[in-house]
MMTF fields as JSON, N, C-alpha, C and O atoms, coordinates in Angstrom:
{
  "mmtfVersion": "1.0.0",
  "mmtfProducer": "UNKNOWN",
  "numBonds": 387,
  "numAtoms": 388,
  "numGroups": 97,
  "numChains": 1,
  "numModels": 1,
  "chainsPerModel": [1],
  "groupsPerChain": [97],
  "chainIdList": ["A"],
  "bondAtomList": [4, 2, 8, 6, 12, 10, 16, 14, 20, 18, 24, 22, 28, 26, 32, 30, 36, 34, 40, 38, 44, 42, 48, 46, 52, 50, 56, 54, 60, 58, 64, 62, 68, 66, 72, 70, 76, 74, 80, 78, 84, 82, 88, 86, 92, 90, 96, 94, 100, 98, 104, 102, 108, 106, 112, 110, 116, 114, 120, 118, 124, 122, 128, 126, 132, 130, 136, 134, 140, 138, 144, 142, 148, 146, 152, 150, 156, 154, 160, 158, 164, 162, 168, 166, 172, 170, 176, 174, 180, 178, 184, 182, 188, 186, 192, 190, 196, 194, 200, 198, 204, 202, 208, 206, 212, 210, 216, 214, 220, 218, 224, 222, 228, 226, 232, 230, 236, 234, 240, 238, 244, 242, 248, 246, 252, 250, 256, 254, 260, 258, 264, 262, 268, 266, 272, 270, 276, 274, 280, 278, 284, 282, 288, 286, 292, 290, 296, 294, 300, 298, 304, 302, 308, 306, 312, 310, 316, 314, 320, 318, 324, 322, 328, 326, 332, 330, 336, 334, 340, 338, 344, 342, 348, 346, 352, 350, 356, 354, 360, 358, 364, 362, 368, 366, 372, 370, 376, 374, 380, 378, 384, 382],
  "bondOrderList": [1, 1, 1, 1, 1, 1, 1, 1, 1, 1, 1, 1, 1, 1, 1, 1, 1, 1, 1, 1, 1, 1, 1, 1, 1, 1, 1, 1, 1, 1, 1, 1, 1, 1, 1, 1, 1, 1, 1, 1, 1, 1, 1, 1, 1, 1, 1, 1, 1, 1, 1, 1, 1, 1, 1, 1, 1, 1, 1, 1, 1, 1, 1, 1, 1, 1, 1, 1, 1, 1, 1, 1, 1, 1, 1, 1, 1, 1, 1, 1, 1, 1, 1, 1, 1, 1, 1, 1, 1, 1, 1, 1, 1, 1, 1, 1],
  "groupList": [{"groupName": "MET", "atomNameList": ["N", "CA", "C", "O"], "elementList": ["N", "C", "C", "O"], "formalChargeList": [0, 0, 0, 0], "bondAtomList": [1, 0, 2, 1, 3, 2], "bondOrderList": [1, 1, 2], "singleLetterCode": "M", "chemCompType": "L-PEPTIDE LINKING"}, {"groupName": "PRO", "atomNameList": ["N", "CA", "C", "O"], "elementList": ["N", "C", "C", "O"], "formalChargeList": [0, 0, 0, 0], "bondAtomList": [1, 0, 2, 1, 3, 2], "bondOrderList": [1, 1, 2], "singleLetterCode": "P", "chemCompType": "L-PEPTIDE LINKING"}, {"groupName": "ASN", "atomNameList": ["N", "CA", "C", "O"], "elementList": ["N", "C", "C", "O"], "formalChargeList": [0, 0, 0, 0], "bondAtomList": [1, 0, 2, 1, 3, 2], "bondOrderList": [1, 1, 2], "singleLetterCode": "N", "chemCompType": "L-PEPTIDE LINKING"}, {"groupName": "LYS", "atomNameList": ["N", "CA", "C", "O"], "elementList": ["N", "C", "C", "O"], "formalChargeList": [0, 0, 0, 0], "bondAtomList": [1, 0, 2, 1, 3, 2], "bondOrderList": [1, 1, 2], "singleLetterCode": "K", "chemCompType": "L-PEPTIDE LINKING"}, {"groupName": "ARG", "atomNameList": ["N", "CA", "C", "O"], "elementList": ["N", "C", "C", "O"], "formalChargeList": [0, 0, 0, 0], "bondAtomList": [1, 0, 2, 1, 3, 2], "bondOrderList": [1, 1, 2], "singleLetterCode": "R", "chemCompType": "L-PEPTIDE LINKING"}, {"groupName": "LEU", "atomNameList": ["N", "CA", "C", "O"], "elementList": ["N", "C", "C", "O"], "formalChargeList": [0, 0, 0, 0], "bondAtomList": [1, 0, 2, 1, 3, 2], "bondOrderList": [1, 1, 2], "singleLetterCode": "L", "chemCompType": "L-PEPTIDE LINKING"}, {"groupName": "ILE", "atomNameList": ["N", "CA", "C", "O"], "elementList": ["N", "C", "C", "O"], "formalChargeList": [0, 0, 0, 0], "bondAtomList": [1, 0, 2, 1, 3, 2], "bondOrderList": [1, 1, 2], "singleLetterCode": "I", "chemCompType": "L-PEPTIDE LINKING"}, {"groupName": "GLY", "atomNameList": ["N", "CA", "C", "O"], "elementList": ["N", "C", "C", "O"], "formalChargeList": [0, 0, 0, 0], "bondAtomList": [1, 0, 2, 1, 3, 2], "bondOrderList": [1, 1, 2], "singleLetterCode": "G", "chemCompType": "PEPTIDE LINKING"}, {"groupName": "VAL", "atomNameList": ["N", "CA", "C", "O"], "elementList": ["N", "C", "C", "O"], "formalChargeList": [0, 0, 0, 0], "bondAtomList": [1, 0, 2, 1, 3, 2], "bondOrderList": [1, 1, 2], "singleLetterCode": "V", "chemCompType": "L-PEPTIDE LINKING"}, {"groupName": "SER", "atomNameList": ["N", "CA", "C", "O"], "elementList": ["N", "C", "C", "O"], "formalChargeList": [0, 0, 0, 0], "bondAtomList": [1, 0, 2, 1, 3, 2], "bondOrderList": [1, 1, 2], "singleLetterCode": "S", "chemCompType": "L-PEPTIDE LINKING"}, {"groupName": "ALA", "atomNameList": ["N", "CA", "C", "O"], "elementList": ["N", "C", "C", "O"], "formalChargeList": [0, 0, 0, 0], "bondAtomList": [1, 0, 2, 1, 3, 2], "bondOrderList": [1, 1, 2], "singleLetterCode": "A", "chemCompType": "L-PEPTIDE LINKING"}, {"groupName": "THR", "atomNameList": ["N", "CA", "C", "O"], "elementList": ["N", "C", "C", "O"], "formalChargeList": [0, 0, 0, 0], "bondAtomList": [1, 0, 2, 1, 3, 2], "bondOrderList": [1, 1, 2], "singleLetterCode": "T", "chemCompType": "L-PEPTIDE LINKING"}, {"groupName": "ASP", "atomNameList": ["N", "CA", "C", "O"], "elementList": ["N", "C", "C", "O"], "formalChargeList": [0, 0, 0, 0], "bondAtomList": [1, 0, 2, 1, 3, 2], "bondOrderList": [1, 1, 2], "singleLetterCode": "D", "chemCompType": "L-PEPTIDE LINKING"}, {"groupName": "HIS", "atomNameList": ["N", "CA", "C", "O"], "elementList": ["N", "C", "C", "O"], "formalChargeList": [0, 0, 0, 0], "bondAtomList": [1, 0, 2, 1, 3, 2], "bondOrderList": [1, 1, 2], "singleLetterCode": "H", "chemCompType": "L-PEPTIDE LINKING"}, {"groupName": "TYR", "atomNameList": ["N", "CA", "C", "O"], "elementList": ["N", "C", "C", "O"], "formalChargeList": [0, 0, 0, 0], "bondAtomList": [1, 0, 2, 1, 3, 2], "bondOrderList": [1, 1, 2], "singleLetterCode": "Y", "chemCompType": "L-PEPTIDE LINKING"}, {"groupName": "GLU", "atomNameList": ["N", "CA", "C", "O"], "elementList": ["N", "C", "C", "O"], "formalChargeList": [0, 0, 0, 0], "bondAtomList": [1, 0, 2, 1, 3, 2], "bondOrderList": [1, 1, 2], "singleLetterCode": "E", "chemCompType": "L-PEPTIDE LINKING"}, {"groupName": "GLN", "atomNameList": ["N", "CA", "C", "O"], "elementList": ["N", "C", "C", "O"], "formalChargeList": [0, 0, 0, 0], "bondAtomList": [1, 0, 2, 1, 3, 2], "bondOrderList": [1, 1, 2], "singleLetterCode": "Q", "chemCompType": "L-PEPTIDE LINKING"}, {"groupName": "TRP", "atomNameList": ["N", "CA", "C", "O"], "elementList": ["N", "C", "C", "O"], "formalChargeList": [0, 0, 0, 0], "bondAtomList": [1, 0, 2, 1, 3, 2], "bondOrderList": [1, 1, 2], "singleLetterCode": "W", "chemCompType": "L-PEPTIDE LINKING"}],
  "groupTypeList": [0, 1, 2, 3, 4, 4, 4, 5, 6, 7, 4, 8, 9, 9, 10, 3, 0, 2, 3, 11, 6, 8, 8, 3, 8, 12, 8, 10, 3, 4, 13, 1, 5, 14, 12, 3, 8, 5, 4, 4, 11, 4, 3, 14, 14, 10, 13, 12, 15, 5, 2, 16, 10, 16, 15, 7, 12, 5, 8, 16, 6, 8, 15, 9, 4, 1, 5, 9, 4, 5, 3, 4, 17, 10, 5, 15, 4, 6, 5, 15, 4, 10, 2, 10, 10, 16, 7, 11, 8, 9, 10, 8, 15, 12, 3, 7, 11],
  "groupIdList": [1, 2, 3, 4, 5, 6, 7, 8, 9, 10, 11, 12, 13, 14, 15, 16, 17, 18, 19, 20, 21, 22, 23, 24, 25, 26, 27, 28, 29, 30, 31, 32, 33, 34, 35, 36, 37, 38, 39, 40, 41, 42, 43, 44, 45, 46, 47, 48, 49, 50, 51, 52, 53, 54, 55, 56, 57, 58, 59, 60, 61, 62, 63, 64, 65, 66, 67, 68, 69, 70, 71, 72, 73, 74, 75, 76, 77, 78, 79, 80, 81, 82, 83, 84, 85, 86, 87, 88, 89, 90, 91, 92, 93, 94, 95, 96, 97],
  "secStructList": [7, 7, 7, 7, 1, 7, 3, 3, 3, 3, 3, 3, 3, 3, 7, 7, 1, 6, 6, 7, 3, 3, 3, 3, 7, 7, 3, 3, 3, 3, 7, 1, 1, 1, 7, 7, 3, 3, 3, 3, 7, 7, 3, 3, 3, 3, 5, 7, 1, 1, 7, 7, 7, 7, 6, 6, 7, 3, 3, 3, 3, 3, 3, 7, 7, 7, 7, 1, 1, 1, 7, 7, 3, 3, 3, 7, 7, 7, 1, 5, 3, 3, 7, 6, 6, 6, 1, 7, 3, 3, 7, 7, 7, 7, 7, 7, 7],
  "xCoordList": [163.38, 162.73, 162.586, 163.369, 161.499, 160.231, 161.568, 162.362, 161.3, 161.911, 161.051, 160.052, 161.297, 160.936, 161.092, 160.685, 161.943, 162.543, 160.497, 159.632, 160.358, 159.519, 159.062, 159.901, 158.545, 157.794, 156.734, 155.835, 157.285, 155.939, 156.016, 157.053, 154.682, 153.966, 153.854, 153.338, 154.51, 154.373, 154.476, 154.095, 154.974, 154.685, 155.933, 156.155, 156.672, 158.068, 158.105, 157.693, 158.636, 158.507, 159.236, 158.808, 160.486, 161.806, 162.533, 162.517, 163.668, 164.523, 165.802, 166.878, 165.654, 166.976, 168.138, 169.166, 168.251, 169.87, 170.686, 170.007, 171.413, 171.943, 171.977, 172.558, 171.349, 170.921, 170.52, 171.128, 169.024, 168.428, 166.914, 166.757, 165.8, 164.673, 164.039, 164.367, 163.133, 162.337, 160.802, 160.119, 160.434, 159.472, 158.237, 158.288, 157.254, 156.445, 155.37, 154.783, 155.264, 154.262, 152.651, 152.591, 151.869, 150.671, 150.024, 149.898, 149.727, 148.965, 148.021, 148.009, 146.856, 145.709, 145.209, 144.964, 144.903, 144.726, 143.665, 143.515, 142.704, 141.189, 141.916, 142.415, 141.547, 141.809, 141.491, 140.529, 142.016, 141.148, 140.351, 140.018, 140.136, 138.99, 138.295, 137.479, 138.102, 137.538, 137.067, 136.256, 137.289, 137.215, 136.981, 135.907, 138.375, 138.523, 139.31, 140.141, 138.879, 140.624, 141.865, 141.545, 142.908, 143.767, 144.787, 144.923, 145.571, 146.434, 147.657, 148.007, 148.495, 150.02, 150.748, 150.848, 151.269, 152.48, 153.767, 153.767, 154.72, 156.376, 156.475, 155.859, 158.161, 158.772, 160.451, 161.411, 160.424, 161.483, 162.768, 162.507, 163.906, 164.994, 165.056, 164.983, 165.104, 165.565, 166.359, 166.095, 167.359, 168.434, 167.827, 166.986, 168.34, 168.015, 169.632, 170.32, 169.645, 170.786, 171.147, 172.115, 169.932, 170.091, 169.826, 170.19, 168.898, 168.04, 166.968, 166.623, 166.054, 165.183, 163.765, 162.944, 163.508, 162.165, 162.357, 163.434, 160.935, 160.887, 159.916, 159.491, 159.712, 159.014, 157.874, 157.777, 156.806, 155.32, 155.019, 153.845, 156.055, 155.848, 155.417, 156.067, 154.519, 154.266, 155.214, 155.264, 156.061, 156.858, 156.766, 155.54, 157.125, 157.821, 158.662, 159.611, 159.334, 160.608, 160.26, 159.19, 161.91, 162.231, 163.251, 164.178, 162.621, 163.889, 165.413, 165.631, 166.293, 167.715, 169.117, 169.126, 170.201, 171.376, 171.003, 170.011, 171.7, 172.059, 173.11, 174.055, 172.825, 173.656, 173.468, 172.951, 173.543, 174.052, 173.321, 172.785, 173.318, 172.848, 171.566, 171.275, 170.532, 169.481, 168.984, 168.451, 169.149, 169.277, 169.305, 170.345, 167.934, 167.732, 166.513, 165.586, 166.708, 165.581, 166.458, 167.254, 165.43, 166.191, 164.724, 163.804, 164.82, 163.585, 163.381, 164.139, 162.338, 162.236, 161.587, 161.868, 160.738, 160.057, 159.16, 158.618, 159.053, 157.856, 156.624, 156.707, 155.746, 154.502, 153.594, 152.482, 153.565, 153.013, 154.125, 154.94, 153.651, 155.01, 153.792, 152.632, 154.742, 153.701, 154.514, 155.686, 153.519, 153.646, 154.013, 153.051, 154.905, 155.346, 154.352, 153.468, 154.558, 154.565, 152.629, 152.095, 152.157, 150.335, 149.248, 148.057, 150.656, 149.737, 149.147, 148.66, 148.924, 148.5, 150.03, 151.251, 148.976, 149.612, 149.304, 148.141, 150.375, 150.729, 151.185, 151.963, 150.389, 150.912, 152.302, 152.842, 152.896, 153.924, 153.761, 152.828, 154.257, 154.492, 154.786, 154.885, 154.977, 155.379, 155.948, 155.296, 157.076, 158.378, 158.193, 158.843, 157.643, 157.046, 157.979, 158.277, 158.454, 159.568, 158.664, 158.776],
  "yCoordList": [87.042, 85.531, 84.471, 84.082, 84.114, 83.442, 81.724, 81.343, 81.347, 79.345, 78.622, 78.079, 78.513, 77.622, 75.63, 74.805, 75.52, 74.0, 73.517, 74.289, 72.266, 71.224, 70.781, 70.665, 70.739, 70.788, 69.021, 68.72, 68.474, 67.303, 66.791, 66.735, 66.391, 66.366, 64.358, 63.875, 63.599, 62.241, 61.913, 62.755, 60.68, 60.168, 59.402, 58.977, 59.195, 58.68, 57.192, 56.552, 56.425, 55.056, 54.081, 52.993, 54.647, 54.446, 55.446, 56.272, 55.575, 56.548, 55.485, 55.942, 54.25, 53.25, 53.786, 53.735, 54.325, 54.972, 56.39, 57.297, 56.414, 57.308, 58.503, 58.553, 59.373, 61.748, 60.79, 60.868, 59.626, 60.015, 58.812, 57.974, 59.329, 59.275, 58.766, 59.351, 57.724, 56.999, 57.582, 57.268, 58.277, 58.964, 58.865, 59.331, 58.317, 58.135, 59.037, 59.562, 59.071, 60.108, 59.28, 58.506, 59.628, 58.852, 60.052, 61.188, 59.924, 60.686, 59.864, 58.648, 60.936, 60.271, 61.083, 62.261, 60.104, 60.671, 60.031, 58.809, 61.029, 60.601, 60.159, 60.91, 58.255, 58.008, 59.429, 60.156, 59.599, 60.602, 59.647, 60.43, 58.442, 57.803, 57.145, 58.021, 56.109, 55.726, 56.375, 55.67, 57.587, 58.021, 57.622, 57.828, 56.623, 55.984, 56.871, 57.49, 56.874, 57.314, 56.329, 55.142, 56.541, 55.64, 56.277, 57.498, 55.241, 55.524, 55.227, 54.104, 56.494, 55.786, 55.988, 57.003, 55.113, 55.871, 55.889, 55.611, 56.296, 56.486, 56.576, 56.897, 55.835, 56.39, 57.549, 57.429, 58.005, 59.385, 58.735, 58.115, 58.963, 59.247, 60.613, 61.499, 60.97, 62.67, 62.826, 62.116, 63.644, 64.475, 64.849, 65.742, 64.051, 64.462, 65.108, 64.422, 66.481, 66.17, 65.757, 65.216, 66.275, 65.747, 64.749, 64.305, 63.439, 62.933, 62.98, 61.799, 63.612, 64.334, 63.663, 63.746, 62.916, 62.102, 61.303, 60.996, 60.791, 59.04, 58.668, 59.348, 57.278, 56.475, 57.284, 58.088, 56.792, 57.58, 59.064, 59.413, 60.044, 61.213, 61.942, 61.704, 62.692, 63.28, 64.652, 65.532, 64.863, 65.179, 66.333, 66.307, 67.504, 68.121, 67.905, 68.041, 67.32, 67.593, 68.179, 68.35, 68.585, 69.789, 69.028, 68.253, 69.646, 69.372, 69.672, 70.678, 68.889, 69.416, 68.637, 67.507, 69.445, 68.795, 67.403, 67.018, 66.647, 64.948, 65.073, 65.863, 64.22, 63.916, 62.76, 62.602, 61.566, 60.5, 59.492, 59.977, 58.276, 58.146, 58.152, 58.217, 57.993, 57.855, 59.514, 60.263, 59.738, 61.187, 62.527, 63.128, 62.994, 64.24, 64.926, 65.51, 64.729, 65.258, 65.58, 65.063, 66.918, 67.084, 67.493, 67.964, 67.128, 67.343, 68.97, 69.79, 68.982, 70.87, 71.262, 72.18, 70.263, 70.309, 69.132, 68.492, 68.909, 67.842, 68.698, 69.74, 68.51, 68.967, 67.763, 68.283, 66.745, 66.271, 64.924, 64.357, 64.835, 63.531, 62.315, 62.421, 60.977, 60.047, 59.609, 59.236, 59.755, 58.719, 56.961, 56.276, 56.537, 54.99, 54.546, 53.757, 55.31, 54.783, 54.109, 53.043, 55.318, 55.662, 55.286, 54.993, 55.483, 55.35, 56.465, 56.167, 57.724, 58.485, 59.602, 59.451, 60.745, 61.771, 63.121, 63.462, 64.064, 65.198, 66.099, 65.852, 67.547, 68.242, 68.639, 68.153, 69.744, 70.632, 71.552, 71.807, 72.549, 73.979, 74.226, 73.221, 75.648, 76.568, 77.406, 78.024, 77.828, 78.437, 79.7, 80.686, 79.783, 80.754, 80.79, 81.822, 79.473, 79.585, 78.566, 77.979],
  "zCoordList": [32.79, 31.68, 32.668, 33.535, 32.371, 32.997, 32.94, 32.08, 33.882, 34.122, 33.168, 33.641, 31.768, 31.107, 31.017, 30.2, 32.405, 32.631, 32.962, 33.375, 32.643, 32.509, 34.693, 35.586, 34.739, 36.412, 36.088, 35.304, 36.878, 36.968, 38.417, 39.078, 38.866, 40.437, 40.026, 39.019, 41.169, 41.424, 42.423, 43.237, 42.983, 44.541, 44.351, 43.217, 45.177, 45.433, 45.32, 46.287, 44.047, 44.324, 45.149, 45.535, 45.391, 46.041, 46.053, 45.141, 47.615, 48.076, 48.336, 48.723, 48.136, 48.446, 47.771, 48.446, 46.529, 46.299, 47.017, 47.496, 47.017, 47.709, 46.805, 45.721, 47.326, 46.699, 45.289, 44.221, 45.646, 44.529, 44.861, 45.75, 43.426, 44.296, 43.075, 42.043, 42.963, 41.847, 42.034, 43.01, 41.215, 40.985, 40.032, 38.894, 40.47, 39.279, 39.403, 40.349, 37.97, 37.256, 36.551, 35.595, 37.148, 36.532, 35.272, 35.729, 34.165, 32.96, 32.982, 33.173, 32.678, 31.846, 31.183, 31.446, 29.663, 28.4, 27.845, 27.88, 27.186, 26.579, 24.599, 23.761, 24.554, 23.241, 22.085, 22.333, 21.356, 20.755, 19.17, 18.281, 18.927, 18.174, 19.375, 19.664, 20.29, 20.904, 22.025, 22.626, 22.605, 23.868, 24.86, 25.426, 25.558, 26.868, 27.09, 26.425, 28.353, 29.482, 29.555, 29.631, 29.548, 29.124, 30.373, 30.455, 31.447, 32.679, 32.162, 31.8, 32.111, 32.199, 33.075, 33.765, 33.115, 34.728, 33.543, 32.344, 34.373, 33.573, 35.594, 36.611, 34.89, 35.739, 35.925, 35.164, 36.448, 36.517, 37.576, 38.607, 37.184, 37.884, 38.859, 38.008, 39.547, 40.007, 41.07, 42.04, 41.158, 41.943, 43.348, 43.454, 44.527, 45.492, 46.862, 47.618, 46.625, 47.232, 48.939, 49.474, 49.422, 51.042, 51.14, 52.229, 50.003, 51.282, 51.486, 51.45, 51.71, 52.11, 52.005, 52.918, 50.696, 49.991, 50.904, 51.414, 51.24, 51.427, 50.222, 49.288, 50.602, 49.821, 50.246, 51.173, 49.13, 49.705, 49.686, 49.809, 49.53, 49.386, 48.086, 47.068, 48.04, 46.883, 46.51, 47.369, 45.074, 44.6, 43.93, 43.83, 43.293, 42.478, 41.943, 42.715, 40.022, 40.183, 39.031, 38.447, 38.725, 37.725, 36.783, 37.018, 35.429, 34.374, 34.911, 35.587, 34.624, 34.502, 33.939, 33.452, 34.11, 33.218, 33.187, 33.805, 32.535, 32.92, 34.061, 34.053, 34.999, 35.855, 35.877, 36.983, 35.294, 34.845, 33.769, 32.772, 33.971, 32.927, 32.093, 30.899, 34.01, 33.944, 34.381, 33.562, 35.204, 35.862, 35.145, 34.878, 34.822, 34.206, 34.922, 34.36, 36.373, 36.752, 38.742, 39.527, 38.575, 40.608, 41.041, 40.373, 42.498, 43.404, 43.92, 44.438, 43.612, 43.501, 45.148, 45.919, 45.24, 46.888, 47.12, 46.218, 48.355, 48.856, 48.83, 49.48, 48.343, 48.32, 49.331, 49.423, 49.926, 51.327, 51.421, 50.693, 52.638, 53.218, 53.534, 53.933, 53.112, 53.765, 54.928, 54.976, 55.952, 57.512, 57.123, 56.775, 57.171, 57.348, 58.186, 57.851, 59.865, 61.164, 61.028, 61.337, 60.456, 60.578, 59.801, 59.908, 58.487, 56.939, 56.453, 55.363, 56.744, 56.785, 55.822, 55.776, 55.16, 54.919, 55.096, 55.314, 55.013, 55.883, 54.847, 53.926, 55.225, 54.117, 54.632, 55.625, 53.696, 53.96, 53.936, 53.174, 54.482, 54.34, 52.903, 52.199, 52.226, 51.101, 51.53, 52.372, 51.332, 51.895, 50.983, 51.333, 50.203, 48.961, 47.775, 47.173, 47.464, 46.096, 45.753, 44.677]
}
């Protein structure tokens, strides 16, 4: 049976809480009447059990059961690491999951 949980990709905007990250997900939609591209950003609180994500990382989060009042997502994997010292981004190897 395939896993039907939703997955989103976004940037970590805050990793200051213990075992919790805040992920900003950008969505671009075209307006049905005016045909203008509208960009919206939503914040999601995600569970990070090992505190491995840092601010600026590109991550994939997955739907989960409610873990607290705001947390309904969990960190699935880190796609890119943000190197704060040099201001660059490095790719993370996928381990086949």
